N, C-alpha and C positions, 0 to 999 in steps of 0.2 A: 451538386451535393452528392456525396457518396451513398450508395443504396446499402442499407443495413437490414439483415432479417432478424427479427426477434424470434428465437427458437422456442421461447417459452419456459415454464418453470421447470427445473431440473430436480431439486431436492426441496423438501418441505420438513418442518419440524415433525416429531413423533410422539408417541407416548412414553418413550424411554427416558428416564430421569434426566440424563445429562444434556438432552436437546429437546426438552418439552415446551421451552419458551420461544426458540427460533434457530435456524440455521442460516449463516449468511458468509460473505466475504471470503471465498475459497482461494487457496493457493491450488496451482495446477501445473502438472508437468507431464510431457508425453514420453512414453516407454514403448517403442514399437507401434503396435496398434492399439495400445491402452493408454489410458490417461489416469494418473493418480490425482485425486482431489483431497487436500487436506483442509477442512473448513472449521470456521468459528461455530461451535455449538453452545447454546445458552439455555441454561436451566432456570427455573423459577428462582427468583432472587438475583437475577442478572449476574450469575457467575458463569464464567465462560471456560470451555476446554476446547481441544482440537479433536474433531472427528475424521474419519477416513471412509472414502469411497473410491472404488475402482470402476472406470467406464471402459467399456468396449467400444472403440471409435470415440468420437467426441461427445456423444450424446446419450448412449445407452449404458444403464447401470448395470454392472455384472456382479459387484459385491459391496455391501455397506456393513460397517462394523457396528456392532450393538454397544460398544463400550468406547471410551476415548482413547485415542492414540496418544495424547499428551494432556496431563492435568496440572493444575497448580501443585507446586511442592514447596516453594520458598515465599518468604514474606513479601518480596517485592512483586509477586504475581498471585498473591492470595485470593484476589477477586476475579482473577482470570487471564487466560492467554487469548489474546483478540487478533483477528485480522491476518493470518498467516500468509506469507509469500515463500515461493520455493525456486531454487535454481539448483543445478549441478554444475559444479566447477571442477574440472579434472575428475577425480573419482569420489568427490565428496558432495553430498547434498547440504545446502546452506538453507536452513528454514529460518526465517526472520518473523517476529510476531511482536505484538505490543502487550507488555505485561502491565496489569493493572492491580493496584493494591487498594483500591476503593478511594485513593486519593490522588496518586501520581500514575501517569500513563507514558510508559517509556520503551524504546525499542530494544528488542533482545535478540540473541542468536542461539540456534541450537544446531549441531551438525549430526550427520548420519551417513553411514556407508550403504544402508540397505533399506531405508524408510521404515524400519522396524524398531530399532533402538537408536536412541538419540543422546546425545551428550549436551547438556545445557551450558552455554558459555556465559549466561548472565546478561545484565545490561550492558550495551557497549555504545550507547549515545551518552552525551554529557550529562551528568547529575548535578545541576546548578539551579539556583533560584533565578527568577525573572530579573531581579536587581542585579545579580552577578553577570547574567547574560548582557544586560544593557551596558553596564560598566565596560566590558570587554568590546562589545559590538560598535560603541559609539566613540571609541578612540580615533578612528578614521573619519566616519561619516555619521550623520544623524540617521536613526533607524525610523522607519515609518511607523505613525502613530497606530497603525493596525496591530503592530507587535503589543503595544500596551493593551488594546482592546481585547485581544485574543488570550493574552498569557498572564494577566494580572490577577486571575482567580479572585476577583471582587476585593482585591487588596489583603486577602487572607494570607498570612505567610505561614501559618501552622494550623493543622487540624488533627485533633485527637492525638496530640503529642507528635505528629509526624510532620516534618517540614515540607511544605508545598514547593514542588520543582517545576522548571519549565517543561512543558510536555513536548517530547520529541517522539514522533510516531512515523509509519509508513516507511519503514527501513526496508530497503529493496537493493539486493546485490545485482550487479550485471552478471550475465550467465557465463562469462569467461573473463579470464585475465586480460588485461590490455598492457602490452609491453611487459608482461610478467608480473602486474601489479592488480590487485583487487580495487574495484570501484564500487561505490553504492550511493543510492538516493536516500534522503531522509526528509522529514518536513517538521519545521517549527513554523507555525501559522504566522503570516498567510501565504507563505511561499515555499517552493521545493528547493532543496539544497542538494548538494553532491560532495562527497568525499572522493578525492582524486588520488589514485595511485599509492596504496599502502602495500608494504611487503607481506604484513601478516596482521591478524586481529590484535595481537599483542601491542601493537603500536598506539591502540586507542586508549591512551592514559589520559588523566587529567591534565597533564602538561600539554599533550597533543590537542586536546579540545581547547584549552586556553589560547593556544597559538593560532588554531583554526578560527575561533570566534573573534580574535583580534583583526581578521581579515575576512570576516564573515561575509561581506557583500560581494566578495570575488567569487563566492561559490553559490550564488543565487542563480538557478538556471530556469526555472518556469514561474515566473510571477504572474499574478492575475494580469490579464490584458483585455479580454473581450467580456462582453456584458454576461454571458452565461457562466463566467468563472470570476466575477467582479469582487466577490466576497474574499474567497481564497481558493488556492489550489492544493492538491495533495496527491502523493504518489498512488499508482494504481497497480498495474501488472509489471512484472519484470521486463526490462528492455528486450526488444526482438531485434536480432541482427538482419539487416537487409543490405542489398547492394548500394543503397543510397545513404545509409546511416543507421543509427538505433532508433527504431520506431518505439516510441513510449505512449502507452495508453494510461491516462492519469484520469483523475476526477476533478472537476471544476464546480464550484458552488456560488450560487448568488441568491441574495435575500429577496424575498418577494412578500406581498400581503398574506400568502398562504405559508409563509416560513421559509426555510432554506430549500432549494432545489439542487440535487446533485446529479450532474451529468457526466457521461463519459466522453473524455476529450482526447485528441491524438496530436503529437508532435514528434519532430525527428531531430536527433542529437548527432553531432559530427562523430564518425566511426572511430577515429584515432583520439579526438580530444571531446569526449562526450559532455564536458563543461559548456561547450558551445552549442547553442540552440540554432538550428539552420531552417527549420520549418514549422509551421503550427496551423491547424485548422482554425479558421475564424468563426467556427460554428461548432456546436456539440456533435460528436460522432453519433451519440444517441441519448436519449433523456426520458424521464418518466412519462409514460403515456397510457400504459394498460393498468388494469385494476391491481395486479400483483406488484406494480412499482409504485402506484399513487397511495395505496392504503395499507399501513402495517404498523410494526412498533415504531417505526419513524416514517412518516409519510414523504412521498417524493423524493426517492432514493434510487438511483442506479449507481452502484459503487464497485467499479471493475477492479479486480485482484488478481486474476490468472488468466492465462491465454495460451493456446496451442495452435499449431498450424497443421492442416491436413490438406495435401495438395496445394493448391493456392487459395485456400479458405482460412482465415483467422477466425477462431471461435474464442469469444471473450466471456468468461464467467464472472457473474457479478452478484452482489448482494441487492436484492429488490426489497425496497422499503424496510430493510433491516430485519427482515423476518424469514424470507425464503432465498433460494439460489436459483438464478435463471441464467440463460445464455443467449447471446447475439453473435452473428456471424456476418463476416464482410470479405469481399475479395481482397486479398492482400495486396496484389500488383495494383489494383484500382486505387486502394487506400495510399499506397506509396506515390503513386502517380499524382494523386490529388494533392497531397502534402507538398510535393514538388512544384505545384502551381501557386504555392502559398509560402514561398521563402522569406525569411525574416529580412 
C-alpha cells in the first residue's frame, strides 16, 4: 500500500460571519511557490460562499481574506456556492462550483483572468427532471436502480413552487485542452461521467445534453467497484497529468452502520482518451481516521477537492468531516507506480 502522510488541519472556521459554521472542500492551484486556495465557507443557516486563502508553499498560510471572494447573486445559487474546483486553461481560470438554491444542486462555471474578478457563466450541466433523464438514458440500456434511489427526491417533483431537478455536481475541467478541445468530469449519482471534446462552453445547450444522455452509458468512467466505494463515487481534484496518464483523485463512499464513510481514492485515465480508465487503486488512498475527520458537521468524511505538486510530492487538500480543511501528502511517482500495478 502507498504511504500517505496526514499533514493535519490547515484551516478552520472563524468568528467572521461568512465562515462561522465551517470551511471545507477547497479548490487549489499552484502559482510559482504559492498556492491559491478557494474554499467553501459556510455561515449559520447553511448558506455558502467562496473564501480565499494564499499559501506560501503547500502548507503555510500567508494571507486569508476576511470577506468572501464570491457570494450568491442569482436565484439558482441563492442558498450557496459550494465545493469549488479550479484549473487554468491557456490564460483563463475555470472555477467550477455547485450552485444550491435550497432545492436543486447543479454544476456552474465562472471564469477569470486574475483570480480577482470573475464572470459567472451560470449552470452548464443539464437542467432536467429525473423522469426526463430516465426517458433519455434508457433508450439504449436499462439504468441501474441506484439512479432511482439517489435521484428520485422521495418522489417529490416540486417544492415551494420550484421543480426538483436531477442533481449534477462535482463539475471538474481537465487542466488543458486535448486536441484543442475541452474535457470535463461531472457526477450524477452513483457514477462519475465525462464530457468529451467540446470546442466551447456555448455548445452545452439543451440539445447537446439530450443527445449526450441518449448515449449516457458511453460516458460513465468511474463506477463503484470496490468495497470502500460501493455506494457511489464522485469527482475530487482536477486531473493531474503524468507520464502514465491522467491521475484522478476522487471520492468513494460506502454505507456502514455508522453512516456513510467518504474516502479519497485514486485512478488513472488514458492521456489522449481520458474516457478510458486504465488503472485504479483497489483500496482507498486515505480515509477518516483522526478526530478532525471522524467528528464534525458530517462525520466520517475525507472529501478531496484540490491538489498541487511540489517536487515529487502531491499535496491533497480535503474537507474533513464537512467542517474544516486538512491536507494529506503522498510521493507522486510512488502513487503512479502503484496504480500501474493495478491496471484495469
